[in-house]
C-alpha positions as CSV (number, residue, x, y, z in Angstrom):
1,M,11.9,23.3,69.7
2,K,13.3,20.3,68.0
3,E,13.5,18.2,71.1
4,I,9.8,18.4,71.8
5,Q,9.0,17.9,68.1
6,E,11.0,14.7,68.2
7,R,9.1,13.5,71.2
8,L,5.8,14.3,69.5
9,F,6.7,12.4,66.4
10,A,7.8,9.4,68.5
11,L,4.1,9.3,69.7
12,Q,2.7,9.4,66.1
13,D,-0.3,7.3,65.1
14,L,-0.8,7.5,61.4
15,K,-4.3,6.1,61.4
16,Y,-5.3,8.6,64.0
17,R,-3.8,11.4,61.9
18,D,-6.0,10.4,59.0
19,F,-9.0,10.3,61.4
20,N,-8.2,13.7,62.9
21,A,-7.6,15.2,59.5
22,K,-11.2,14.3,58.6
23,L,-12.5,16.0,61.7
24,N,-10.5,19.1,60.9
25,P,-11.0,19.6,57.1
26,N,-9.7,23.2,57.3
27,I,-6.3,22.1,58.6
28,D,-3.5,21.2,56.3
29,K,-3.0,17.5,56.9
30,D,0.8,17.9,56.6
31,T,0.7,19.9,59.9
32,I,-1.1,17.1,61.8
33,I,1.2,14.6,63.4
34,G,-1.5,12.3,64.7
35,I,-1.4,11.9,68.5
36,R,-4.4,10.9,70.7
37,I,-5.4,13.4,73.3
38,P,-4.8,11.2,76.3
39,T,-1.2,10.7,75.1
40,L,-0.7,14.4,74.6
41,R,-2.2,15.1,78.1
42,A,0.2,12.6,79.6
43,L,3.1,14.4,77.9
44,A,1.9,17.7,79.2
45,K,1.7,16.3,82.7
46,E,5.2,15.1,82.4
47,L,6.6,18.4,81.2
48,K,4.6,20.8,83.5
49,G,6.7,23.0,85.6
50,T,10.0,22.2,83.8
51,D,12.3,24.7,82.1
52,E,11.6,22.8,78.9
53,A,7.9,23.6,79.2
54,A,8.6,27.3,80.0
55,D,10.8,27.5,76.9
56,F,8.1,25.8,74.8
57,L,5.4,28.2,76.0
58,A,7.5,31.1,75.0
59,V,7.5,30.0,71.3
60,L,4.7,31.1,69.0
61,P,3.8,30.4,66.3
62,H,4.2,26.6,66.2
63,E,4.6,24.3,63.2
64,Y,2.3,21.5,64.0
65,F,-1.3,21.1,65.2
66,E,-0.3,18.9,68.2
67,E,2.2,21.6,69.3
68,Y,-0.6,24.0,69.7
69,Q,-2.6,21.3,71.6
70,L,0.3,20.6,73.9
71,H,0.8,24.3,74.4
72,S,-2.9,24.6,75.5
73,F,-2.6,21.6,77.9
74,L,0.5,23.2,79.5
75,I,-1.4,26.5,80.0
76,G,-4.0,24.4,81.8
77,Y,-1.5,23.6,84.6
78,I,-0.7,27.3,85.3
79,R,-1.9,28.1,88.8
80,D,-1.8,31.9,88.8
81,F,-5.0,33.3,87.3
82,D,-3.6,36.4,85.7
83,E,-0.7,34.5,84.2
84,A,-3.1,31.9,82.8
85,V,-5.2,34.6,81.1
86,F,-2.1,36.2,79.7
87,E,-0.9,32.9,78.2
88,V,-4.4,32.1,76.8
89,E,-4.6,35.5,75.1
90,R,-1.1,35.0,73.6
91,L,-2.2,31.6,72.2
92,L,-5.8,32.3,71.0
93,P,-4.9,34.3,67.8
94,Y,-2.9,31.3,66.5
95,L,-5.6,28.7,67.0
96,N,-7.3,27.5,63.8
97,S,-9.5,24.6,64.9
98,W,-12.5,23.9,67.0
99,A,-10.6,20.9,68.4
100,L,-7.9,23.2,69.8
101,T,-10.3,25.6,71.6
102,D,-12.7,23.0,72.8
103,S,-10.0,20.8,74.5
104,M,-8.4,23.7,76.3
105,R,-9.4,23.6,80.0
106,V,-7.5,25.9,82.5
107,K,-7.5,24.8,86.1
108,A,-6.9,28.4,87.3
109,F,-10.2,29.4,85.7
110,D,-12.1,26.7,87.6
111,R,-11.4,28.2,91.0
112,T,-12.6,31.8,90.3
113,P,-14.4,31.9,86.9
114,E,-16.1,35.3,87.7
115,R,-12.7,36.9,87.2
116,L,-12.8,35.6,83.7
117,L,-15.7,37.7,82.5
118,P,-13.7,40.8,81.4
119,A,-11.5,38.5,79.2
120,V,-14.6,36.8,77.9
121,D,-16.0,40.1,76.7
122,R,-12.7,40.9,74.9
123,W,-12.8,37.5,73.2
124,L,-16.4,37.8,72.1
125,E,-15.6,41.2,70.5
126,S,-12.3,40.1,68.9
127,G,-13.8,39.2,65.5
128,Q,-11.4,36.2,65.4
129,T,-13.3,32.9,64.8
130,Y,-11.7,30.7,67.4
131,T,-11.2,33.4,70.0
132,V,-14.9,34.1,69.8
133,R,-15.7,30.4,70.0
134,Y,-13.5,30.0,73.1
135,G,-15.3,33.0,74.7
136,I,-18.7,31.4,74.2
137,L,-17.4,28.0,75.4
138,C,-16.2,29.6,78.6
139,L,-19.7,31.1,79.2
140,M,-21.2,27.7,78.5
141,N,-18.8,25.8,80.8
142,Y,-18.7,28.2,83.7
143,F,-21.9,30.3,83.7
144,L,-24.9,28.2,82.9
145,D,-25.3,26.7,86.4
146,G,-25.1,28.4,89.8
147,R,-23.3,31.4,88.4
148,F,-25.9,32.0,85.6
149,Q,-27.1,35.5,84.9
150,P,-29.6,36.3,82.1
151,E,-27.3,38.9,80.7
152,Y,-24.9,36.1,79.6
153,L,-27.5,34.9,77.1
154,E,-27.6,38.4,75.6
155,K,-23.8,38.5,75.2
156,V,-23.9,35.3,73.1
157,A,-27.0,36.3,71.1
158,A,-25.3,39.6,70.3
159,V,-22.4,37.8,68.5
160,Q,-22.8,38.3,64.7
161,S,-20.8,35.9,62.5
162,G,-20.8,34.2,59.2
163,E,-18.4,31.6,60.4
164,Y,-19.6,28.1,60.7
165,Y,-17.6,27.3,63.8
166,V,-18.8,30.4,65.7
167,N,-22.5,29.8,64.8
168,M,-22.2,26.1,65.7
169,M,-20.8,27.1,69.1
170,I,-23.7,29.6,69.6
171,A,-26.2,26.8,68.8
172,W,-24.4,24.5,71.3
173,Y,-24.5,27.2,73.9
174,F,-28.2,27.9,73.5
175,A,-29.1,24.2,73.4
176,T,-27.3,23.8,76.7
177,A,-29.0,26.9,78.0
178,L,-32.3,25.4,77.1
179,A,-31.4,22.3,79.1
180,K,-30.1,24.2,82.1
181,Q,-32.0,27.6,82.1
182,Y,-35.0,26.8,80.0
183,A,-37.2,29.7,81.1
184,A,-34.5,32.3,80.5
185,A,-33.3,30.8,77.2
186,V,-36.6,29.9,75.4
187,P,-37.6,33.5,74.6
188,Y,-34.5,33.8,72.4
189,I,-36.0,31.0,70.3
190,E,-39.6,32.2,70.5
191,E,-38.5,35.8,69.5
192,R,-36.2,34.5,66.7
193,R,-33.2,36.3,68.2
194,L,-30.7,34.1,66.3
195,D,-30.2,33.8,62.6
196,A,-32.3,31.1,60.9
197,W,-29.4,28.5,60.6
198,T,-28.3,28.9,64.2
199,H,-31.9,29.0,65.4
200,N,-32.7,25.7,63.8
201,K,-29.4,24.1,64.8
202,T,-30.1,25.1,68.4
203,I,-33.5,23.4,68.3
204,Q,-32.0,20.3,66.7
205,K,-29.3,20.0,69.3
206,A,-31.8,20.6,72.1
207,I,-34.1,17.9,70.8
208,E,-31.2,15.5,70.8
209,S,-30.6,16.2,74.5
210,Y,-31.8,13.9,77.2
211,R,-32.0,16.9,79.6
212,I,-34.9,18.4,77.6
213,T,-38.3,17.1,78.5
214,E,-40.5,15.5,75.9
215,E,-43.0,18.4,76.3
216,Q,-40.3,21.0,75.8
217,K,-39.0,19.1,72.7
218,A,-42.5,19.0,71.2
219,Y,-42.8,22.8,71.7
220,L,-39.4,23.6,70.3
221,K,-40.2,21.6,67.1
222,T,-43.1,24.1,66.5
223,L,-40.6,26.9,66.5
224,K,-38.5,25.7,63.6
225,R,-37.9,28.3,60.9
226,K,-37.7,27.9,57.1
227,A,-34.2,28.2,55.9
């Protein structure tokens, strides 16, 4: 949609484009406009509920990185749970950056996250790098506190991937699990349930966390594996 593209380019910050391109080395720089997230969120808030937003959401694929980001922010305003899942599943196969998955928060999921679990299972089994990453992110965001079940750790540990952005997400998940559900999560490190790189990255991220006690950090250091 040319009208929205024109609005996006009117918000362009070339220095930020260069910065964002460095954070996303797998993305063609020519497809990055260069718009700060708060600015994009403000545009999404302005467009939500309009015919223009509905028309924009109907269009896939997009041409520019920020169009995908705007698309995800507009999904975030959808109130109906089933509609939100439908739109997320339409979008996920087109996402090609951790920055796109990690910034997508859907308000409809916040209210009844338990309903999300069947979709999370589909995403984990998809074999698509950023769809899998988003599934793990949802388990981390919604199911490591009061809704936690030990079986969710098993779901993440069962993911087998050679993709950096998947394995980094697994490490982030388990480091957060060590901070929030230490007794349930630490056996996965003790028993070497993760591949060596992800195992060591989990320990590194956990040790960097202020939510891990010094005693726990000292013990985790003894569990590091040789590469």
